[in-house]
C-alpha positions in Angstrom: 25.0 1.4 -14.6 23.6 -1.6 -12.7 20.5 0.4 -11.7 20.0 1.6 -15.3 20.3 -1.9 -16.6 17.9 -3.2 -14.0 15.3 -0.5 -14.9 15.7 -0.9 -18.6 15.2 -4.6 -18.4 12.0 -4.4 -16.5 9.1 -5.9 -18.5 5.8 -4.4 -19.6 2.9 -5.5 -21.8 2.9 -3.6 -25.1 0.1 -3.8 -27.7 1.8 -5.0 -30.9 -0.1 -6.2 -34.0 -3.3 -6.8 -32.2 -1.9 -8.7 -29.2 -0.1 -8.0 -26.0 3.6 -8.7 -26.0 5.9 -8.7 -23.0 8.6 -6.2 -23.8 11.6 -4.7 -22.0 11.2 -1.1 -20.9 14.1 0.0 -23.2 12.1 -1.2 -26.2 9.0 0.9 -25.5 8.6 3.8 -27.9 6.5 6.9 -28.2 3.1 6.0 -29.7 3.1 2.5 -28.1 0.0 1.4 -26.1 1.0 -0.3 -22.9 -1.0 -2.2 -20.3 -0.1 -1.6 -16.6 -1.3 -3.7 -13.8 -1.7 -3.0 -10.1 1.5 -2.3 -8.2 3.5 -2.0 -11.4 5.7 1.0 -12.1 4.7 3.4 -14.8 7.0 2.7 -17.8 7.1 6.1 -19.4 5.0 9.3 -19.4 1.6 8.0 -20.6 -1.7 9.4 -21.7 -4.2 7.4 -19.7 -6.6 5.7 -22.2 -8.8 3.4 -20.1 -8.9 1.6 -16.8 -10.6 -1.2 -14.9 -12.2 1.3 -12.5 -15.6 3.0 -12.9 -15.4 6.4 -14.6 -11.9 5.4 -15.9 -10.2 6.4 -12.8 -6.7 5.2 -11.7 -4.9 5.6 -8.4 -1.2 6.3 -8.5 1.5 6.7 -5.8 4.0 9.4 -6.7 6.5 8.8 -3.8 9.4 8.2 -6.3 8.7 11.6 -7.9 7.7 13.9 -5.0 8.0 11.9 -1.8 4.3 11.9 -1.2 2.8 8.5 -0.3 -0.9 9.5 -0.5 -2.6 8.3 -3.7 -3.4 10.7 -6.5 -6.4 10.1 -8.8 -6.1 10.4 -12.5 -8.9 10.0 -15.0 -9.0 9.1 -18.7 -11.1 11.0 -21.2 -14.6 9.5 -21.6 -14.0 9.0 -25.4 -10.9 6.8 -24.8 -12.3 5.2 -21.7 -15.0 3.6 -23.7 -12.4 1.3 -25.3 -12.0 -0.5 -21.9 -9.7 -3.5 -22.3 -10.9 -4.4 -25.7 -7.7 -5.3 -27.5 -9.3 -5.0 -31.0 -10.6 -1.5 -30.3 -7.3 -0.4 -28.6 -5.3 -1.7 -31.6 -7.4 0.3 -34.0 -7.1 3.5 -31.9 -6.1 6.4 -34.2 -5.4 9.8 -32.7 -2.9 12.6 -32.7 -1.5 14.1 -29.5 0.0 17.6 -29.7 1.6 18.7 -26.5 4.4 20.7 -24.9 8.0 19.6 -25.4 9.7 17.5 -22.7 10.2 19.5 -19.5 10.7 19.0 -15.8 7.4 20.4 -14.5 5.8 17.5 -12.6 2.6 19.4 -11.9 1.9 20.8 -15.3 0.9 19.2 -18.7 -0.9 20.8 -21.6 -1.9 19.1 -24.8 -4.6 18.2 -27.2 -5.8 14.8 -28.5 -7.4 14.9 -31.9 -9.6 11.9 -32.7 -12.2 11.6 -35.5 -11.9 15.3 -36.2 -12.7 16.2 -32.6 -10.2 18.0 -30.2 -10.0 17.0 -26.5 -8.0 19.0 -24.0 -5.3 17.1 -22.0 -4.0 18.2 -18.6 -2.0 16.7 -15.8 -5.0 14.6 -14.6 -4.9 12.5 -17.8 -1.2 11.7 -17.6 0.7 9.0 -15.7 4.3 9.9 -15.1 7.2 7.5 -15.2 8.2 6.6 -11.7 4.7 6.5 -10.3 3.2 3.2 -9.1 -0.3 2.0 -10.1 -2.3 1.2 -6.9 -5.9 -0.1 -6.2 -6.5 -0.4 -9.9 -6.6 -3.8 -11.6 -5.3 -2.6 -15.0 -5.0 0.4 -17.2 -4.0 1.2 -20.8 -1.9 4.2 -21.7 -0.3 5.8 -24.8 3.4 6.5 -24.5 3.9 10.3 -24.8 7.6 10.5 -23.7 10.1 7.8 -23.0 13.7 7.6 -21.7 15.5 10.9 -21.2 12.4 12.9 -22.3 10.2 11.7 -19.3 9.6 14.3 -16.6 11.4 12.0 -14.1 14.6 12.0 -16.2 14.2 15.8 -17.0 14.3 16.3 -13.2 17.4 14.2 -12.5 20.8 15.8 -12.3 23.5 15.3 -14.9 
């Protein structure tokens, strides 16, 4: 219970009404856009939207998920990456994600982002999983796909 409370009370920046607000993890919901900064834990399972790095790359450490300490590279779609860190553009982001239901497969993700009538395929390389740590990347923005018990991390934990 102590660990749960500690994790649920961690803070993250959430885009609300055109500005970033510091919120507790437990208040983050599916559809929220969150800003992560270097060395921060990933709050929920996120669709990577944009990053500070060229080509919208981010580097994550997955040690909490799979025990591996080497960094993994993830990359946002070019179409969302163009938003950068422009709060106005991110606030007006409109899209629909259709994806698989919550499951415990850490290495697989299938989905589609529909934006402006165009469909874009989503795979594991576009998703940041809860429990990862952002490394060597100043900031990134992500759209919450799954939170709480629906995250792949929680789907993998025992009863």
